[in-house]
Structures are given as structure tokens and as C-alpha cells.
C-alpha positions in Angstrom: 0.0 0.0 0.0 2.9 2.4 0.9 4.5 1.7 -2.5 1.4 2.6 -4.4 1.1 5.9 -2.5 4.8 6.7 -3.1 4.4 5.9 -6.8 1.3 8.2 -7.1 3.2 11.0 -5.3 6.1 10.6 -7.7 3.8 10.6 -10.7 1.9 13.7 -9.5 5.2 15.5 -8.9 6.5 14.6 -12.4 3.2 15.9 -13.9 3.4 19.2 -12.0 7.1 19.6 -12.9 6.3 19.0 -16.6 3.5 21.6 -16.4 5.8 24.1 -14.7 8.5 23.7 -17.4 6.0 23.9 -20.2 4.5 27.1 -18.8 7.9 28.6 -18.1 9.0 28.0 -21.7 5.7 29.4 -23.0 6.2 32.6 -20.9 9.8 32.9 -22.2 8.8 32.5 -25.8 5.8 34.9 -25.4 8.1 37.5 -23.9 10.6 37.1 -26.8 7.8 37.6 -29.3 6.3 40.6 -27.5 9.6 42.3 -26.7 9.9 44.2 -30.0 6.4 45.7 -29.4 7.2 46.5 -25.8 10.5 48.1 -26.8 8.7 50.2 -29.4 6.0 51.3 -27.0 8.4 52.3 -24.2 10.7 54.0 -26.7 7.7 56.1 -27.7 7.4 57.6 -24.2 11.1 58.2 -23.8 13.3 61.2 -24.5 15.8 61.0 -27.4 18.7 60.8 -24.9 17.1 57.9 -23.0 16.7 55.9 -26.3 20.5 56.2 -27.0 21.8 55.9 -23.5 24.1 53.0 -22.6 23.3 50.7 -20.9 19.8 50.8 -22.3 16.8 50.7 -20.0 13.3 49.5 -20.9 11.3 52.0 -18.7 11.7 55.8 -19.1 12.4 58.0 -16.0 9.4 60.2 -16.8 6.9 59.0 -19.5 6.7 61.5 -22.4 3.1 60.9 -23.4 3.2 64.0 -25.5 5.2 62.2 -28.1 2.1 60.6 -29.4 0.3 63.9 -29.9 3.4 65.4 -31.5 3.7 62.5 -33.9 0.0 62.5 -34.8 0.1 66.3 -35.5 3.3 66.1 -37.6 1.6 64.1 -40.4 -1.9 63.1 -41.4 -1.7 59.7 -39.8 -5.5 59.6 -39.4 -5.9 59.7 -43.1 -3.1 57.1 -43.6 -4.8 54.7 -41.2 -8.2 55.2 -42.8 -6.8 54.6 -46.3 -5.0 51.3 -45.2 -8.0 50.1 -43.2 -10.5 50.9 -45.9 -8.6 49.3 -48.8 -7.6 46.3 -46.7 -11.2 45.6 -45.6 -12.5 45.8 -49.2 -9.7 43.6 -50.5 -10.3 41.0 -47.8 -14.1 41.0 -48.4 -13.6 40.4 -52.1 -10.9 37.7 -51.3 -13.2 35.9 -48.9 -16.1 35.8 -51.5 -14.1 34.6 -54.4 -12.1 32.1 -52.3 -15.3 30.6 -51.0 -16.9 30.3 -54.4 -13.7 28.8 -56.1 -13.1 26.4 -53.2 -16.7 25.2 -53.3 -16.4 24.6 -57.1 -13.1 22.7 -56.6 -14.6 20.5 -53.8 -18.3 19.9 -54.6 -18.7 20.4 -58.4 -17.7 18.0 -61.2 -16.3 19.5 -64.4 -13.6 18.7 -66.9 -10.1 19.8 -66.0 -10.8 20.5 -62.3 -7.5 19.0 -61.1 -5.6 20.8 -63.8 -7.3 24.1 -62.7 -6.3 23.5 -59.1 -2.8 22.7 -60.2 -2.5 26.0 -62.2 -3.8 27.9 -59.2 -1.2 26.3 -56.9 1.5 26.9 -59.5 0.8 30.6 -59.4 1.4 30.5 -55.6 5.0 29.5 -56.2 5.6 32.5 -58.4 7.5 35.3 -56.8 5.2 38.3 -56.1 7.7 40.7 -57.6 7.5 38.9 -60.9 3.9 40.1 -61.3 4.5 43.8 -60.6 5.5 44.8 -64.2 2.6 43.0 -66.0 0.2 44.2 -63.3 1.4 47.8 -63.6 1.0 47.7 -67.4 -2.6 46.3 -67.1 -3.6 48.9 -64.5 -2.1 51.7 -66.6 -4.1 50.6 -69.6 -7.3 50.8 -67.5 -6.3 54.2 -66.0 -6.1 52.7 -62.5 -2.7 54.0 -61.5 -2.8 56.2 -58.5 -6.3 55.0 -57.5 -7.8 52.9 -54.7 -9.5 50.9 -57.4 -6.1 49.8 -58.7 -4.9 48.6 -55.3 -8.2 46.8 -54.6 -8.5 45.0 -58.0 -4.9 44.0 -58.2 -5.1 42.3 -54.8 -8.6 40.9 -55.2 -7.6 37.2 -55.5 -5.8 35.3 -52.8 -4.3 31.9 -53.8 -3.6 31.2 -50.2 -7.2 31.9 -49.4 -8.4 29.5 -52.1 -6.1 26.7 -50.8 -7.1 27.3 -47.1 -10.8 27.3 -47.7 -10.6 24.3 -50.1 -8.8 22.3 -47.3 -11.5 23.4 -44.8 -14.3 22.4 -47.2 -12.7 19.0 -47.8 -13.1 18.2 -44.1 -16.9 18.6 -44.3 -18.8 15.4 -44.9 -20.0 15.0 -48.4 -23.2 13.4 -47.1 -24.3 16.8 -45.8 -24.0 18.4 -49.3 -25.8 15.5 -51.0 -28.6 15.6 -48.4 -29.1 19.3 -49.1 -29.1 18.8 -52.8 -31.8 16.0 -52.4 -33.9 18.5 -50.4 -33.7 20.9 -53.3 -31.1 23.4 -51.9 -29.2 25.4 -54.5 -25.4 25.4 -54.5 -25.4 29.0 -53.4 -27.6 28.2 -50.4 -25.4 25.2 -49.5 -22.4 27.4 -49.6 -23.9 30.2 -47.5 -25.9 28.1 -44.9 -23.8 24.9 -44.6 -20.2 25.3 -45.8 -19.4 28.8 -44.5 -20.8 28.4 -41.0 -19.0 25.1 -40.5 -15.7 26.4 -41.8 -16.1 29.7 -39.9 -12.7 29.4 -38.1 -10.9 29.1 -41.4 -12.6 32.1 -42.8 -11.7 34.1 -39.7 -8.1 33.0 -40.1 -8.1 34.1 -43.7 -9.6 37.5 -42.8 -7.0 38.1 -40.1 -3.9 37.0 -42.0 -4.9 38.7 -45.2 -5.9 41.9 -43.5 -2.6 42.1 -41.7 -0.8 41.4 -45.0 -2.6 44.1 -47.0 -2.4 46.6 -44.1 1.4 46.2 -44.0 1.9 46.0 -47.7 4.4 48.6 -48.9 6.2 47.8 -52.1 3.3 47.4 -54.5 1.2 50.4 -53.3 4.4 52.5 -53.4 4.7 51.7 -57.1 1.2 52.7 -58.1 0.2 55.4 -55.6 1.7 58.9 -56.0 -0.9 61.2 -54.5 0.1 61.9 -50.8 -3.6 62.1 -49.9 -3.9 58.4 -51.0 -0.9 57.1 -49.1 -1.3 54.0 -47.1 0.0 53.8 -43.6 3.3 52.1 -44.6 4.0 54.8 -47.1 3.0 57.5 -44.6 5.4 56.1 -42.0 8.3 56.2 -44.5 7.4 59.7 -45.5 7.3 60.8 -41.8 10.7 59.1 -41.2 12.2 61.1 -44.1 10.6 64.4 -43.4 8.9 64.7 -40.0 11.2 62.2 -38.4 14.2 64.0 -40.0 15.9 60.7 -41.0 15.6 59.2 -37.5 16.6 62.2 -35.5 13.1 62.3 -33.8 13.1 58.6 -32.7 10.6 59.0 -29.9 8.0 60.5 -32.4 8.8 57.8 -35.0 8.3 55.1 -32.4 5.1 56.8 -31.3 3.8 56.9 -34.9 4.7 53.2 -35.3 2.8 52.3 -32.2 -0.5 53.9 -32.9 -0.5 52.9 -36.6 -0.7 49.2 -35.5 -3.9 49.9 -33.5 -6.3 48.5 -36.3 -4.3 45.3 -36.4 -4.5 44.8 -32.7 -8.3 45.5 -32.8 -8.9 43.0 -35.5 -6.7 40.4 -33.7 -8.5 40.8 -30.4 -11.9 40.4 -32.2 -10.9 37.3 -34.1 -8.5 35.6 -31.8 -11.1 33.2 -30.4 -11.7 31.7 -33.9 -8.1 32.1 -35.1 -6.9 29.9 -32.2 -9.4 27.2 -32.8 -9.6 24.8 -35.7 -12.4 23.0 -37.3 -13.6 20.6 -34.5 -17.1 19.8 -35.6 -18.2 18.8 -39.1 -21.8 18.9 -38.2 -22.4 15.2 -38.6 -23.6 13.4 -35.5 -24.4 9.8 -34.9 
């Protein structure tokens, strides 16, 4: 009896020790991931001398909250944030719609060349993005879409990653559900909207979050087709502020403050969608 008790105590101690090590490692990795953001935020409320002092310190002696107001007044960051948020939301909405329709066709419709079509779609995913800039620029120029929001939106309206992600999610849904809905007289559009999308909701949320972040942070392609300062996205606005308002890095506290409040839309979207982003597809809707 004593041996059994000792063994249980040893087992429980081993389990507790494993949990402690696991949580300690998670805390360390989380701190490593969050440290650049913490450093950026605390640098935003420091003086210039505190940023360059050695040895460096994380916390400022006296928080300089006025750096945020100075940075916001130095450039039209409100306009830049609106431009990026507006174009990113429209782009993601279009990407979600066409990714859902294409993925549904690839998983639930039968037509000649379906596998070849999917192969072509995935082949374009391997192509370097920079290789598409020249032909895309020429096409947009012929349609007079250079220096317009329409050009940014249309040129980013298809996501190959979105098609692949949603296709994989739809493939996990039982085929019997679709067949039962077809027998009951449901149209393909109704099946897509009322069965497929609700079940694959977590994948759609993941697509929205990842593509919104990607489009919001996009710099190279918008900088090639946008020339009007009133249409600058937030990445272009930050660079312009670094060159002009930031005086090539002389005003580091203001630059860090601008970098901090421009990521606010990304944090808001993440906190709204994190519940579904962290979860996978756990229920296909078939019981029994």
C-alpha cells in the first residue's frame, strides 16, 4: 500500500514539474515575441537621450506621453490609417467571397479539368510576387487605374492562399451533408452560405485576419502605383514621416510613437478574431 502511495506522489510530482517547465517555456517565448512591441511602445514615451543611453533601459524615467500627440500632429496619420484600413477591408471582403466560391467549385462540383485548374492555381502560388509587378502595372495603366484605390483593390482581389485554405476546410466537411441538401432541393449558393461557410467559420476568420494584416502592412506594391500623398497607405506615410517629419531618424521618440498607434487597427482585428483564429475545425456537423 505504501509503495502505491509513493508511486502516485512521484507521478503527480512529475506531472506538476512538466507543467511548470511547459508554462515557463511558453512565458519565455511569449516575452521574446512581444519584446519588440514593448520596446517600441516604451521608446515612444522616452526622450531621445534615453533611447540612445548605454546601458539601455526599458522604462523611461518620466513617461513622455506628449510624443504621441506630437507625432500625430506632424503628419496626417488619421488619413493614412483610414486609407489602409478601408482598402484592406474591401480587399479582404472580395478575397473571402471569391475564395469561398472557387473552393466550393473545386470540392463539390464536377467539371472537366478540375484537377488541372487547381494545379494551375497552386503553381501561381510558387511564383515570386515581384515577378507580377510589371505586368500588373501595365494592365492597370491601360485601364487608367494607376494612383487610385481601385487599382490597389482590384490588383489584390484574389488570394491563392485563401483558395487553398478554404478548399482544405471544405474538404473536411462530410460529403453526405451536401448530398442531403441537394436532395432536399437546396441550391449550391444556399449550401455554400448556410452549410459550408458556418462550419468552416474558423478558417474564414483565419483568412480574414492573415490577409488583413498582409494588406495593411503592404508597402512595395502600393508605393509603385500610388503617387498622391492624400492616398498614401500607412506604410508609405510612416516612411514619409521618417524622411521628413522624423528627420531621417533624428526624432526617434516620435517615430516610435507613430509606429505604435498605426498598428492599432491590427490589434483591434486580432482581439476580435483571436477566439476563432486559435481554434480549428472541430465539428463537421455530422452526428451519430
